[in-house]
C-alpha positions, -999 to +999 in steps of 0.1 A: -045-759-286-029-771-319-034-807-309-071-800-303-074-784-337-056-813-354-080-838-337-110-818-349-097-817-384-089-854-383-124-862-370-141-840-396-120-857-423-130-891-411-167-881-412-162-868-447-144-900-458-174-921-446-201-898-458-226-916-480-239-887-500-272-906-504-294-877-493-329-880-508-361-860-508-381-867-476-415-861-462-417-855-424-443-853-397-436-839-363-453-831-330-439-799-314-438-785-279-438-747-279-429-721-253-432-683-257-398-665-256-383-630-258-410-603-264-439-627-270-473-609-266-458-575-261-475-547-280-454-530-307-443-496-296-449-501-259-419-509-237-424-538-213-401-554-187-414-589-194-432-608-221-469-618-217-460-654-206-437-642-179-462-615-168-489-641-162-464-664-144-452-637-121-486-621-114-507-652-109-492-681-089-516-707-105-511-695-141-510-723-166-494-727-200-499-752-228-484-750-263-480-773-292-480-777-330-484-803-358-460-800-387-462-818-420-438-810-449-414-821-476-378-814-484-366-811-521-328-813-527-315-794-557-279-806-560-248-815-539-231-784-527-199-798-541-172-788-517-176-817-493-189-852-500-222-859-482-236-824-484-268-814-502-287-781-505-324-776-513-357-762-502-383-773-477-421-766-476-443-771-446-478-776-460-493-778-426-480-759-395-509-758-371-506-750-334-518-731-304-506-713-273-529-713-243-525-695-210-549-693-181-551-679-146-576-669-120-584-632-111-611-613-092-630-583-104-628-554-079-643-519-075-620-495-056-642-470-038-659-467-005-666-494+003-643-516-018-662-545-034-646-578-043-661-606-063-655-643-067-623-653-086-630-660-123-609-681-147-593-660-175-580-672-208-555-662-235-557-685-265-539-680-298-543-705-327-520-702-357-517-717-392-487-710-414-475-722-448-437-722-446-410-723-472-373-722-466-337-731-475-321-763-463-286-777-460-282-814-450-250-833-441-248-871-438-216-882-421-226-918-420-253-940-435-289-932-422-276-903-401-285-867-412-279-832-398-302-805-412-298-767-409-327-745-422-343-711-423-379-704-432-403-676-442-437-681-424-468-663-437-490-667-406-528-665-400-538-664-363-569-662-341-567-648-306-594-652-280-590-636-246-610-633-214-591-612-189-594-584-164-591-548-174-592-516-153-614-486-161-628-456-143-665-453-135-676-416-136-712-420-145-739-416-119-753-448-106-789-453-096-809-481-081-840-495-098-862-470-079-840-441-091-822-435-058-788-421-064-761-444-049-730-429-067-727-393-077-697-397-101-678-368-084-649-391-074-640-417-101-642-453-090-614-476-102-631-507-115-616-540-127-639-561-149-635-591-171-634-584-209-638-609-237-629-604-274-617-623-304-592-610-330-579-621-364-541-617-369-519-617-400-481-615-402-449-626-419-428-645-394-394-661-398-377-691-382-344-709-381-334-742-366-318-776-370-328-813-370-310-845-362-323-875-381-315-912-378-332-940-397-368-927-397-367-907-364-364-869-363-357-846-334-350-809-336-356-774-324-368-742-341-369-705-331-398-684-345-397-646-346-420-620-360-451-599-354-489-603-359-513-575-366-547-582-349-581-568-357-606-573-329-644-570-326-638-539-305-616-516-328-601-500-297-583-534-291-566-535-325-528-539-320-496-554-334-479-579-311-447-598-311-450-635-318-418-653-307-416-690-298-392-718-294-402-753-307-389-787-297-398-813-323-402-851-323-414-870-354-407-893-383-395-888-419-398-909-450-372-907-478-379-915-514 
């Protein structure tokens, strides 16, 4: 064990010895793949065994998911941290963080009664588009020339739009008549009906994220974890809710130093 520790200390010392310390402000552009994680889509205050993404995947065999973002930002280094050559600390600002999460599946509307009536499968959608202006703290280490390791954390004021078209159950208790006023359903025994509902909501929230980047020459790869909640207001006030907005991002892009 001591030998391993000595090797790690020696390797770290070698990196420090060759550290260039030429860490400059940089502008970056990335294309990100995103995937919902943890409690994504769950309504605050309601316990759920699985997040919305997992629910769709488990309930509907042909459920589909797509997610991505475009990110453009700049890092500003304040001063070297001082205790190890090659380190610098600063702030970063993402002027554009624009993306979307889209999930779809097929479901059939159904009326449970006597008789039971089925209808043709209909494609359902759950689309969330987000824009956030991010600011955060950044630490960068350069062990060798043109090679950089970034560690960061961000605050993410987020604006979102959610559109959904999905099935919803309700009870039919009203009497139902034909056009010639013949009674076909008395309303005495509730019918369980599943219908497709559409609505659009506006969401606001203060999310947070943390992650790391690996940069070499002008190429950047990295990952980032986003956590937080969004409060949505829909056209139908009964649908207003606060949901968890939690994602993982895998980033590939370029950066340009001063």
